[in-house]
C-alpha positions as CSV (number, residue, x, y, z in Angstrom):
1,M,-2.5,-29.8,13.6
2,T,-3.8,-26.3,11.8
3,A,-0.9,-24.1,10.7
4,E,-1.8,-20.8,11.6
5,L,0.3,-18.9,8.4
6,V,1.8,-15.2,8.8
7,R,2.9,-13.5,5.7
8,G,5.2,-15.3,3.7
9,Q,4.6,-18.9,5.5
10,N,4.2,-21.8,3.6
11,H,2.8,-25.0,4.4
12,T,2.7,-28.8,2.2
13,L,-0.9,-29.6,1.4
14,P,-1.4,-33.6,2.1
15,Q,-4.3,-33.5,-0.5
16,T,-5.4,-31.9,-3.8
17,R,-9.3,-31.5,-2.9
18,L,-9.6,-28.6,-1.1
19,E,-11.8,-25.9,0.2
20,I,-11.1,-22.3,0.9
21,R,-13.2,-20.3,3.6
22,V,-13.1,-16.5,3.4
23,S,-14.4,-14.6,6.6
24,A,-14.6,-10.5,6.1
25,G,-16.2,-7.9,8.4
26,S,-18.1,-6.7,5.3
27,P,-19.3,-8.4,1.7
28,V,-16.0,-9.0,-0.5
29,V,-15.6,-10.3,-4.2
30,A,-13.4,-13.6,-4.1
31,G,-11.9,-14.4,-7.1
32,A,-9.0,-16.7,-8.0
33,T,-6.1,-16.7,-11.0
34,L,-4.7,-19.7,-12.3
35,G,-0.9,-18.7,-13.1
36,D,2.1,-20.5,-15.0
37,E,5.2,-21.4,-13.7
38,N,6.3,-18.0,-13.6
39,G,3.1,-17.1,-11.9
40,V,2.0,-15.3,-14.9
41,V,-2.3,-15.2,-15.6
42,R,-1.8,-15.8,-19.8
43,R,-5.3,-14.9,-20.6
44,P,-8.6,-13.5,-19.1
45,E,-10.1,-17.2,-19.2
46,W,-7.7,-18.2,-16.5
47,I,-9.3,-16.1,-14.1
48,A,-12.6,-17.7,-11.9
49,H,-14.3,-14.5,-10.8
50,P,-18.4,-14.1,-10.0
51,G,-18.5,-13.2,-13.8
52,S,-17.3,-16.6,-14.6
53,P,-17.3,-18.5,-11.4
54,Q,-16.0,-22.0,-12.7
55,L,-12.7,-23.4,-14.2
56,P,-11.7,-26.5,-14.5
57,G,-10.2,-27.3,-11.3
58,L,-12.3,-24.0,-9.5
59,E,-14.8,-22.7,-8.8
60,V,-15.8,-19.3,-6.7
61,S,-18.8,-17.8,-5.7
62,Q,-21.4,-15.7,-7.8
63,Q,-21.5,-12.3,-5.7
64,A,-20.2,-10.2,-3.0
65,A,-20.4,-11.9,0.5
66,A,-19.1,-11.7,4.1
67,G,-18.2,-15.0,3.5
68,H,-16.8,-17.5,0.7
69,R,-16.4,-21.2,0.0
70,L,-14.1,-21.5,-2.7
71,A,-13.3,-25.5,-4.0
72,V,-10.4,-26.2,-5.8
73,D,-9.6,-29.7,-7.0
74,L,-5.5,-29.6,-7.8
75,E,-5.4,-32.6,-9.8
76,A,-8.1,-31.0,-12.1
77,L,-6.1,-28.1,-13.4
78,P,-4.5,-27.9,-16.4
79,E,-0.8,-29.2,-16.7
80,T,0.5,-25.8,-17.7
81,V,-0.7,-24.2,-14.1
82,H,1.6,-24.1,-11.7
83,R,-0.1,-21.4,-9.3
84,V,-3.9,-20.6,-8.3
85,T,-3.8,-17.4,-6.2
86,V,-6.9,-16.4,-4.2
87,L,-8.3,-12.8,-4.5
88,L,-10.1,-10.6,-2.3
89,A,-11.3,-6.9,-3.6
90,L,-14.0,-4.8,-2.0
91,P,-17.1,-4.4,-4.0
92,V,-17.1,-0.7,-6.0
93,G,-20.2,2.1,-5.8
94,V,-22.3,-0.1,-3.6
95,G,-22.0,2.6,-0.8
96,G,-19.8,-0.2,1.5
97,P,-16.2,0.5,3.1
98,T,-13.8,1.4,-0.1
99,R,-10.6,0.2,1.9
100,F,-9.7,-2.9,4.0
101,G,-8.3,-0.2,6.8
102,T,-11.9,0.1,7.9
103,T,-13.2,-3.4,8.0
104,A,-12.3,-6.1,10.7
105,A,-9.2,-7.9,9.3
106,P,-10.3,-10.7,6.7
107,F,-9.6,-14.7,7.6
108,V,-8.7,-17.4,5.3
109,A,-8.4,-20.9,5.9
110,V,-7.8,-24.0,3.8
111,T,-9.9,-27.1,4.7
112,G,-9.9,-30.8,3.7
113,L,-13.2,-32.1,2.1
114,D,-14.4,-33.1,5.7
115,G,-13.6,-29.4,7.0
116,T,-11.0,-29.9,8.6
117,E,-8.4,-27.0,8.9
118,I,-5.5,-27.9,7.1
119,A,-4.0,-23.8,7.0
120,T,-5.0,-20.4,8.3
121,F,-4.1,-17.0,8.0
122,T,-5.7,-13.6,9.2
123,L,-4.7,-10.8,6.9
124,T,-4.0,-7.8,9.0
125,G,-1.8,-4.5,8.5
126,L,-4.3,-3.5,5.6
127,D,-5.1,0.1,5.2
128,T,-5.5,2.0,2.0
129,E,-5.9,-1.1,-0.4
130,S,-9.3,-2.0,-1.7
131,A,-7.9,-5.1,-3.0
132,V,-5.4,-7.9,-1.9
133,T,-4.1,-11.4,-2.5
134,A,-5.0,-13.4,-0.1
135,L,-3.1,-17.0,-0.5
136,E,-1.4,-19.2,-3.4
137,L,-1.2,-22.7,-3.9
138,Y,2.1,-23.8,-6.3
139,R,3.7,-26.4,-7.6
140,R,6.9,-27.1,-5.9
141,Q,9.1,-30.4,-7.3
142,G,5.5,-32.2,-7.8
143,A,4.0,-31.5,-4.5
144,W,1.5,-28.3,-3.8
145,K,2.2,-26.1,-1.1
146,V,-0.3,-22.6,-0.1
147,R,1.7,-19.4,0.7
148,A,0.4,-16.7,3.1
149,V,0.5,-13.4,0.9
150,G,-1.5,-10.8,2.3
151,Q,-0.3,-8.7,-1.0
152,G,-2.5,-5.3,-1.0
153,Y,-3.3,-2.9,-3.7
154,A,-4.4,0.2,-3.3
155,A,-5.9,0.9,-7.1
156,G,-8.0,-2.4,-6.6
157,L,-8.5,-5.3,-8.8
158,A,-7.3,-3.5,-12.2
159,E,-3.5,-3.2,-10.0
160,M,-3.6,-6.8,-8.9
161,L,-4.7,-8.3,-11.9
162,A,-1.9,-6.1,-14.3
163,D,0.7,-7.2,-11.5
164,Q,0.1,-10.6,-12.2
165,G,0.9,-10.0,-15.8
166,L,-2.7,-10.0,-17.2
167,A,-3.1,-7.8,-20.5
168,G,-6.6,-5.7,-20.4
169,A,-6.5,-5.8,-16.7
170,A,-8.2,-2.8,-16.2
171,E,-11.0,-3.7,-18.8
172,L,-11.7,-6.9,-16.7
173,A,-11.4,-5.8,-13.1
174,A,-14.6,-3.1,-14.7
175,S,-16.4,-6.5,-15.8
176,I,-16.1,-8.0,-12.8
177,Q,-17.5,-5.3,-10.7
178,E,-20.4,-4.9,-12.9
179,A,-21.1,-8.7,-12.6
180,V,-20.8,-8.1,-9.0
181,A,-23.2,-5.3,-9.0
182,R,-25.9,-7.2,-10.6
183,S,-26.1,-10.0,-8.4
184,L,-25.9,-8.1,-5.7
185,A,-29.6,-8.5,-5.1
186,R,-29.7,-12.3,-5.9
187,S,-28.5,-15.0,-3.2
188,V,-26.0,-17.4,-3.7
189,A,-27.4,-21.2,-3.9
190,P,-24.3,-23.5,-1.6
191,P,-21.8,-25.0,-3.4
192,P,-23.3,-28.4,-4.6
193,P,-22.4,-31.6,-2.8
194,R,-20.6,-34.4,-3.8
195,T,-22.4,-37.9,-4.2
196,P,-20.7,-41.1,-2.8
197,E,-19.4,-41.7,-6.2
198,G,-17.6,-38.8,-6.2
199,D,-19.8,-36.8,-9.3
200,R,-20.9,-33.1,-8.8
201,V,-24.6,-32.8,-8.5
202,R,-25.8,-30.0,-10.2
203,H,-28.9,-27.8,-9.2
204,A,-31.8,-28.2,-11.5
205,S,-32.2,-24.3,-11.7
206,G,-28.9,-23.4,-12.3
207,P,-26.7,-23.0,-15.8
208,A,-25.4,-26.1,-18.2
209,D,-22.6,-28.0,-17.1
210,P,-20.0,-26.4,-18.8
211,G,-17.5,-28.8,-18.5
212,P,-15.5,-30.6,-16.3
213,A,-15.5,-28.6,-12.5
214,P,-13.6,-29.2,-9.1
215,A,-15.2,-31.1,-6.5
216,A,-17.4,-29.1,-3.7
217,P,-16.7,-30.9,0.2
218,P,-20.3,-31.4,1.9
219,Q,-21.7,-28.6,3.7
220,P,-20.5,-28.1,7.4
221,P,-22.9,-28.7,10.2
222,A,-25.8,-26.7,10.7
223,A,-25.2,-23.2,12.0
224,T,-26.7,-20.0,12.3
225,P,-26.7,-18.2,8.8
226,V,-25.2,-15.1,8.4
227,Q,-27.0,-13.3,5.7
228,P,-24.7,-11.0,3.1
229,A,-25.5,-7.1,3.8
230,A,-27.6,-6.8,0.2
231,D,-31.3,-7.9,0.3
232,P,-30.7,-11.7,-0.2
233,G,-34.1,-11.6,-2.3
234,P,-36.1,-14.9,-3.0
235,T,-33.9,-17.8,-2.0
236,P,-33.5,-20.6,-4.8
237,T,-35.3,-24.0,-3.8
238,A,-32.3,-25.9,-3.9
239,G,-30.1,-25.5,-0.6
240,G,-31.1,-22.2,0.7
241,P,-28.7,-19.4,1.2
242,I,-24.9,-19.8,2.0
243,D,-24.0,-20.3,5.5
244,Y,-21.2,-18.2,5.6
245,A,-20.4,-18.9,9.4
246,H,-16.9,-20.3,9.6
247,P,-17.5,-23.8,11.3
248,R,-15.3,-23.3,14.2
249,R,-15.9,-19.8,14.8
250,Q,-18.8,-18.1,16.4
251,H,-18.7,-14.6,13.6
252,A,-18.3,-14.8,10.2
253,A,-15.2,-12.2,10.7
254,P,-12.8,-13.1,12.8
255,P,-11.6,-10.5,16.1
256,T,-8.8,-8.6,15.6
257,P,-5.9,-10.3,16.3
258,P,-3.8,-9.5,19.4
259,P,-0.9,-6.8,18.3
260,A,2.4,-8.7,18.1
261,A,4.1,-6.5,20.5
262,P,3.0,-4.7,23.9
263,P,1.5,-1.4,22.9
264,A,3.5,1.8,24.0
265,Q,3.1,3.9,27.0
266,P,2.1,7.3,26.3
267,G,5.3,9.4,25.8
268,Q,7.5,5.9,24.8
269,A,8.3,4.5,21.4
270,A,6.4,1.6,20.2
271,Q,8.0,-1.9,20.6
272,P,9.5,-3.1,17.6
273,V,8.6,-5.8,15.4
274,A,10.6,-8.5,12.8
275,G,9.3,-8.1,9.5
276,D,6.7,-5.1,10.1
277,A,7.4,-3.6,7.1
278,T,5.3,-3.9,3.4
279,G,6.3,-7.1,1.4
280,W,4.7,-10.2,-0.3
281,S,6.7,-12.6,2.0
282,M,8.7,-12.2,5.5
283,D,12.1,-12.1,3.5
284,E,10.8,-9.3,1.4
285,R,9.5,-7.5,4.7
286,L,12.6,-8.0,6.4
287,Y,14.5,-6.7,3.4
288,N,12.6,-3.4,3.6
289,Q,13.2,-3.0,7.2
290,I,16.6,-3.5,7.3
291,W,16.7,-0.9,4.3
292,G,14.3,1.5,6.9
293,M,17.0,1.1,9.3
294,F,19.6,1.9,7.3
295,E,17.8,5.0,5.8
296,D,16.5,6.2,9.3
297,L,20.2,5.6,11.2
298,A,21.3,7.9,7.8
299,R,18.6,10.9,8.4
300,A,19.1,10.6,12.3
301,A,22.8,11.2,12.1
302,A,22.3,13.6,9.5
303,A,19.9,15.8,11.6
304,Y,22.2,15.4,14.6
305,R,25.2,17.0,12.4
306,S,23.4,19.8,11.0
307,A,22.3,21.0,14.3
308,V,25.6,20.8,15.8
309,D,26.7,22.5,12.7
310,F,24.3,25.1,13.2
311,A,24.9,25.4,16.8
312,D,28.9,26.1,16.1
313,S,27.7,28.5,13.3
314,R,25.4,30.7,16.0
315,M,27.8,30.6,18.3
316,D,30.7,32.1,15.8
317,Q,28.2,35.0,14.6
318,E,27.1,35.9,18.2
319,L,31.1,36.2,18.9
320,D,31.5,37.9,16.0
321,R,28.8,40.5,17.4
322,S,29.8,40.7,20.6
323,L,33.4,41.3,19.8
324,S,32.9,43.9,17.3
325,D,31.8,46.1,20.0
326,P,34.6,47.9,21.5
327,R,32.7,48.3,24.4
328,N,33.1,44.4,25.3
329,R,36.9,44.1,24.5
330,I,37.6,46.0,28.1
331,G,36.7,44.3,31.9
332,G,34.6,40.6,31.3
333,A,31.9,41.8,29.0
334,G,34.1,39.7,26.1
335,D,34.2,36.8,28.4
336,R,30.7,36.8,29.8
337,A,29.6,37.3,25.8
338,R,32.1,34.2,25.1
339,E,30.6,32.1,27.9
340,E,27.1,32.9,26.8
341,A,27.7,31.8,23.6
342,R,29.0,28.5,24.1
343,A,26.2,27.8,26.5
344,K,23.5,28.3,23.7
345,R,25.6,26.2,21.6
346,D,26.3,23.7,24.3
347,E,22.6,23.7,25.3
348,L,21.4,23.4,21.3
349,T,24.0,20.5,21.0
350,A,22.7,18.8,24.1
351,R,19.2,18.9,22.3
352,A,20.5,17.6,19.4
353,R,22.2,14.5,21.1
354,E,18.9,13.7,22.9
355,V,17.2,13.3,20.2
356,L,19.7,11.5,18.3
357,D,20.3,9.1,21.4
358,R,16.5,8.5,21.3
359,D,16.3,7.5,17.9
360,L,19.8,5.3,18.4
361,A,18.1,3.7,21.2
362,Q,15.0,3.0,19.1
363,L,17.0,1.7,16.4
364,A,19.3,-0.6,18.4
365,A,16.0,-2.0,20.0
366,E,14.5,-3.0,16.5
367,A,18.2,-4.6,15.4
368,A,17.8,-6.6,18.7
369,V,14.6,-8.0,17.4
370,V,15.7,-8.1,13.6
371,E,18.8,-9.9,13.7
372,P,17.7,-13.1,15.4
373,A,14.5,-13.4,13.1
374,L,16.6,-13.2,9.7
375,P,17.0,-15.9,7.4
376,A,20.3,-17.2,6.7
377,A,20.8,-15.5,3.5
378,Y,20.5,-11.9,5.8
379,A,22.3,-13.5,9.0
380,G,25.6,-12.9,10.0
381,W,28.0,-16.0,10.3
382,D,27.3,-15.9,14.1
383,N,23.8,-16.4,13.7
384,P,22.4,-19.3,15.1
385,V,20.3,-19.7,11.9
386,W,23.5,-21.0,10.4
387,H,23.7,-24.2,12.4
388,A,19.9,-25.7,11.5
389,H,20.4,-24.3,7.8
390,R,19.6,-26.7,4.7
391,V,19.9,-25.4,1.4
392,P,16.4,-23.9,0.2
393,M,14.9,-25.0,-2.7
394,E,13.8,-21.1,-3.5
395,L,16.4,-18.0,-4.5
396,P,16.0,-15.4,-1.4
397,M,16.0,-12.0,-2.3
398,A,19.0,-10.5,-1.0
399,L,22.4,-11.6,0.4
400,R,24.6,-9.7,2.9
401,L,28.0,-9.0,2.2
402,G,28.9,-7.5,5.5
403,D,27.9,-4.6,7.9
404,L,27.5,-1.2,7.9
405,H,27.8,1.4,11.1
406,L,28.0,5.4,11.2
407,P,30.8,6.9,14.2
408,E,27.9,8.3,16.0
409,R,26.9,4.4,17.7
410,T,29.3,2.2,16.4
411,G,27.8,-0.8,17.9
412,L,24.4,-0.2,15.8
413,R,25.3,-2.1,12.9
414,I,23.1,-2.3,9.6
415,P,23.4,-5.7,7.6
416,L,24.5,-4.9,3.9
417,L,21.9,-6.6,1.7
418,V,22.4,-6.6,-1.9
419,R,19.7,-8.1,-4.5
420,L,19.9,-11.4,-6.1
421,P,20.7,-12.7,-8.7
422,L,24.0,-10.0,-8.5
423,E,23.3,-7.2,-10.9
424,R,27.1,-6.4,-10.3
425,G,30.2,-7.8,-9.5
426,I,32.3,-7.4,-6.4
427,W,36.0,-6.4,-6.0
428,V,37.6,-7.0,-2.7
429,D,40.4,-4.6,-2.6
430,S,43.7,-6.1,-1.1
431,G,45.5,-3.0,-1.5
432,R,47.5,-1.4,1.2
433,T,46.1,2.0,0.0
434,A,42.9,1.6,-0.1
435,S,42.5,2.8,3.0
436,E,44.3,3.9,6.6
437,A,43.5,0.5,8.1
438,A,44.6,-1.2,4.9
439,A,48.0,0.7,5.2
440,L,48.6,-0.8,8.6
441,T,48.0,-4.4,7.9
442,D,51.1,-6.4,6.2
443,S,50.8,-6.9,2.2
444,D,50.9,-10.6,2.3
445,R,48.1,-10.5,5.5
446,L,45.8,-8.2,3.6
447,R,45.9,-10.4,0.7
448,H,45.2,-13.6,2.9
449,L,42.0,-11.5,4.5
450,A,41.0,-10.5,1.1
451,M,40.7,-14.1,-0.6
452,E,39.2,-15.4,3.1
453,T,36.5,-12.7,2.5
454,A,36.0,-13.7,-1.3
455,V,35.7,-17.6,-0.1
456,L,32.8,-16.6,2.7
457,H,30.9,-14.5,0.0
458,A,31.3,-17.5,-2.5
459,A,30.4,-19.9,0.2
460,R,27.0,-18.2,1.0
461,L,25.9,-17.7,-2.4
462,L,26.3,-21.4,-2.5
463,A,24.5,-22.1,0.4
464,V,21.4,-19.7,-0.6
465,Y,21.5,-21.1,-3.9
466,P,19.0,-24.1,-4.6
467,P,20.8,-27.2,-5.3
468,G,22.6,-27.0,-9.0
469,E,21.5,-23.9,-9.6
470,F,24.9,-21.8,-8.8
471,S,28.4,-22.8,-9.6
472,V,32.2,-21.4,-8.5
473,H,34.8,-20.9,-10.7
474,V,38.3,-19.9,-9.1
475,I,41.6,-18.4,-11.0
476,D,44.5,-18.8,-8.9
477,P,47.2,-18.0,-11.4
478,A,50.0,-18.6,-8.8
479,G,48.0,-21.0,-6.5
480,S,48.8,-18.4,-3.5
481,A,45.4,-18.9,-2.4
482,A,45.7,-22.5,-1.7
483,G,45.1,-21.6,2.2
484,P,42.0,-19.6,2.1
485,L,40.7,-21.8,-0.9
486,A,40.6,-25.2,1.2
487,P,37.1,-24.8,2.5
488,L,35.3,-24.5,-1.2
489,V,38.3,-27.6,-2.2
490,D,37.9,-30.2,0.6
491,A,33.7,-29.8,0.4
492,G,33.8,-30.3,-3.4
493,V,31.8,-28.0,-4.3
494,L,34.0,-25.9,-6.8
495,A,33.3,-26.7,-10.5
496,G,36.6,-27.9,-10.7
497,P,40.2,-27.4,-9.4
498,P,41.4,-23.6,-9.3
499,A,43.0,-23.1,-12.5
500,A,46.5,-21.9,-12.0
501,G,48.8,-20.5,-14.9
502,P,48.0,-18.9,-17.8
503,Q,46.5,-21.8,-19.7
504,G,44.0,-22.4,-16.6
505,V,43.6,-19.2,-17.1
506,A,42.7,-19.0,-20.6
507,S,40.2,-22.2,-20.6
508,V,38.4,-20.8,-17.2
509,L,37.8,-17.6,-19.2
510,A,37.0,-19.4,-22.7
511,H,34.6,-21.6,-20.8
512,L,32.8,-18.7,-19.4
513,T,32.7,-16.6,-22.4
514,R,31.3,-19.2,-24.3
515,R,28.7,-19.6,-22.1
516,V,27.8,-16.1,-22.4
517,D,28.1,-15.9,-25.9
518,L,25.4,-18.9,-26.5
519,V,22.6,-17.6,-24.1
520,Q,22.7,-14.3,-25.6
521,M,22.2,-15.2,-28.5
522,A,19.7,-18.0,-27.7
523,V,17.6,-15.1,-25.5
524,R,17.8,-12.8,-28.5
525,A,16.5,-15.1,-31.0
526,G,13.9,-16.5,-28.9
527,A,15.3,-19.8,-29.1
528,A,16.5,-21.0,-25.4
529,D,15.8,-24.8,-26.1
530,S,17.9,-25.2,-28.6
531,L,20.7,-24.6,-26.4
532,P,23.7,-27.5,-25.9
533,P,22.4,-29.8,-23.4
534,D,26.0,-29.9,-21.9
535,L,25.9,-26.1,-21.2
536,D,25.4,-25.1,-17.7
537,T,22.3,-22.6,-17.5
538,G,22.8,-22.1,-14.0
539,E,24.2,-18.6,-12.5
540,Q,28.0,-18.6,-12.5
541,L,30.7,-17.1,-10.2
542,L,34.1,-16.5,-11.2
543,V,36.7,-15.7,-8.3
544,V,39.7,-14.3,-9.6
545,N,42.7,-13.7,-6.9
546,D,45.6,-11.6,-7.7
547,F,44.4,-10.0,-10.8
548,P,46.1,-9.1,-12.9
549,H,48.7,-11.7,-12.3
550,G,48.8,-14.4,-15.1
551,F,46.7,-12.6,-17.4
552,D,47.6,-11.8,-21.0
553,D,46.2,-9.0,-23.0
554,R,43.1,-11.2,-24.5
555,A,42.4,-12.4,-21.2
556,V,41.8,-9.1,-20.0
557,T,39.5,-8.3,-22.8
558,Q,37.6,-11.8,-21.7
559,L,37.6,-10.2,-18.4
560,R,35.9,-7.2,-19.1
561,Y,33.5,-8.7,-21.7
562,L,32.4,-11.0,-18.7
563,A,32.1,-7.9,-16.5
564,D,30.1,-6.0,-19.1
565,E,27.8,-9.1,-20.6
566,G,27.9,-11.7,-17.9
567,P,25.6,-10.2,-15.2
568,A,22.5,-9.9,-17.8
569,V,22.9,-13.9,-18.7
570,G,24.2,-15.5,-15.0
571,V,27.5,-15.0,-14.8
572,H,29.2,-12.6,-12.0
573,L,33.0,-11.5,-11.0
574,L,34.2,-11.5,-7.7
575,M,38.0,-9.9,-8.0
576,V,40.5,-10.3,-5.0
577,A,43.0,-7.6,-6.3
578,D,44.9,-4.6,-5.6
579,R,44.1,-1.4,-7.8
580,E,47.9,-0.1,-8.0
581,D,48.7,-3.8,-9.6
582,A,46.0,-3.4,-12.1
583,N,47.1,0.0,-13.1
584,A,49.7,-1.5,-15.4
585,Y,47.1,-1.7,-17.8
586,G,46.3,1.8,-18.0
587,P,42.8,3.1,-18.3
588,V,41.7,0.3,-19.9
589,L,40.5,-1.4,-16.4
590,D,39.0,2.0,-14.9
591,P,35.5,1.0,-16.2
592,L,35.7,-2.3,-14.7
593,W,36.7,-0.5,-11.3
594,R,33.8,1.5,-11.5
595,S,31.4,-0.9,-12.3
596,L,31.8,-3.4,-9.5
597,L,31.3,-3.0,-5.8
598,R,34.1,-2.4,-3.8
599,I,34.6,-3.7,-0.4
600,T,37.5,-4.5,1.7
601,P,38.6,-7.1,4.2
602,V,39.3,-4.9,7.2
603,A,36.9,-2.1,8.2
604,D,37.0,0.8,6.2
605,S,34.6,4.0,5.5
606,H,34.2,4.1,1.8
607,L,30.6,3.5,1.2
608,A,28.3,6.5,0.5
609,D,24.8,5.9,1.5
610,P,22.5,7.6,-1.3
611,W,20.4,9.9,1.0
612,V,23.0,12.6,2.6
613,G,26.2,11.2,1.6
614,H,27.6,9.6,4.7
615,A,30.9,7.7,4.6
616,W,29.7,4.3,6.2
617,T,32.2,1.8,7.7
618,Y,32.0,-1.4,6.3
619,E,33.0,-4.5,8.6
620,P,33.4,-7.3,6.2
621,P,31.7,-11.0,7.3
622,V,34.0,-13.2,9.7
623,T,33.4,-16.5,11.0
624,P,33.4,-17.0,14.9
625,P,37.2,-18.0,16.3
626,G,37.2,-21.5,16.5
627,S,33.8,-22.3,14.5
628,R,33.6,-24.6,12.1
629,V,30.2,-23.3,10.7
630,L,31.9,-22.7,7.3
631,E,32.5,-25.9,7.1
632,Q,29.2,-27.4,8.3
633,V,27.2,-25.0,6.1
634,L,29.8,-26.3,2.8
635,A,28.7,-29.8,3.9
636,A,25.3,-29.1,3.8
637,V,25.9,-27.8,0.1
638,A,27.6,-30.8,-1.0
639,A,25.0,-33.1,0.3
640,A,22.0,-31.4,-1.4
641,R,24.1,-31.4,-4.8
642,K,24.8,-35.2,-3.7
643,A,20.9,-35.5,-3.1
644,A,20.0,-33.5,-6.2
645,G,22.2,-35.8,-8.5
646,R,24.1,-32.8,-9.5
C-alpha cells in the first residue's frame, strides 16, 4: 500500500534499490545531496546535479525537465553517508517561472524497481520559493526511512546548499545553473536498464564509466511521452527521450490537491487547519503555529485594551470640555453632555469588543483543531495521545510546561512550549509570597504541589527523549518529597535513589560537576573520543527539592556552577524552592533566580510576552483526576530502556 505523506511524516523503506520520480508543472532542476550523521554535506563531491549527475549509489538527470527519475542504491552509498536529500530548483535565466507559487505543485514518488509506489508526497503551500528540499532518505538504527520535507528557499539553490552546511554554496549553485543552461537544448537519454544479472548497461554514446553507480529500474510500460519545454533537438539513437509521465497518472504534473479545510464563505474567516505554519516537519509547523496563536492573542488583547483606553480618555476629554462651559452647568445640559460622552465611549468599546470576540472565536476554533493534533511532547496530560505513547527514537523540538491565558477569555489557553534541549533551568516556586493564589494555600500543601509539578515535568522529559539519552537525578535532603516522587521511584526511571542528607547532596553534585568539567574540557580540546567510558554523555536533569536545606557553602557554589555551565553541555536544573528561604544566602543566589524560568504550582499571572508585555496567567500541568496516565507513561519509559539495554 502506498504511503501518501504530508510534511514531516516518515515511512520505512522496504528495499534499498529505489527510483525517485518527480513530476512538476514546468521544467525543474533535480539533484540530491549526501549528508553525514548530522545532515551536513561535507564537500561538493557529495552532490549529484546536472553538471555531475553520478555518484556511488546515486544518479540524477542532466537537464531541467518537467519530469525526472533519480536512481538510488542505498547499499552502494559510502558508510559515512546517513542521509540522501532530494532537491528541486527552478532554472535561472531561461524565461520560465521564477517561483514555485506560480506553477502546479510538484509531485514526488519513491518507487521500487518494478515501479510500485512506496511513498508519495505533493509539495503544496509553496509561494516565493525558487528551490525546495523535497524528500530525504535517512538511516536510523540500521534501517532506511523516507521523510517528506517540503522546505522552500526564496533565495534559491545557494541558500539551500548553505543550509546543509556546504562551503562555497553560492559558487556551486551558479555552476549548476550554468550546466543546466548548457543542456537545455539537448534531450536526455533514459536511465540505462539493468540486465538480469544486475549489471548496468551503458549507452554507447555516453561518457566513460566513472565507477560504481546505482542500479536503475527498467522503464515503465509505454505511455505518451511528455517533452521538456525546451526544444529537445536531435534524439539520441539509444533509447529516445525520457517518458516524463507518471506511470499511474494521465499528466506529468499532478492536479492541485483539494484544500485541507472547506473554503471560507465571503465575509467569513477561513477554517483553521492544524500544522498550517511553515516548518521542516509537522512538529515544527505545530510549534510555529502555537507561537503564532500566542502572538495573535497577545496583539488582539492589546488592541482591545488600547481601544478601551482611548474611549475612556476621549470621554474624559469631552466631559472636561463640556463642563468647562458655565452654560452647561445649569439645567440639564450637563447631564445630556455626560450621557452623550458615555454613549460614545460605550459605542467605541462595543466595536472594539466585537472585533476582539471575532478574533478570539477564530483563535478558539484554531485551538480546538490544533490541540487534538499535538504530539505527546506538546500535548496536555488529558490528551488521548498519551495513552498510546511510545518512547520516540528522535528528540522533539519542544516541551509543554503548562498553559497560558488572558483575562479577556480565560477558556482560551495557549500551550507554553520551551525548546529542547533546555536552554535554561526551571524554578518551581513553592513560596507563599509568590502570588495571591499561593498566599491562600497552606505551606505544606504548596510544597507538595510544587514537587508534584516538578515530577510531571521530569516524567514528560523522560517520555520524549530517546531511550537512555536522558537521566534524572533527585536531591531530597530531608526525604520530604517521598510521596510526589513515588511514581518515578516505583517505575525505576531515576538514575539512582533520591539523595538525602548532606552526604547525598555532596555526592550527586560532585558527580554532575565532574561530568560538566570533563565534557567541557573534551569539547574545548576537540577530543570527545577521549571521555571516560563510564561517563554518561546523555542529557541530565537535577531535581532539587526544598533548596537550600541540606546545602553548605560548597554545595551552593557547585549548584551555581551547574546552573551557569551545565546547560551548554547537557546538565539542567529543576529547582523546587521558596525564594524567601534562599535569601538566607543573601544576593549570591540572585543570579541563579534570574537565570531560571520561574513557574508556579498554582495558577499565577507572572509571565510576560515580549511584544506588548501582558501579564499572562500560567496554569501548571495536571493529570486528570483518577487517571493513571503518569504511571502508564513511566512504565513505557522503563520498558523502552530495558529493551535498549540501558
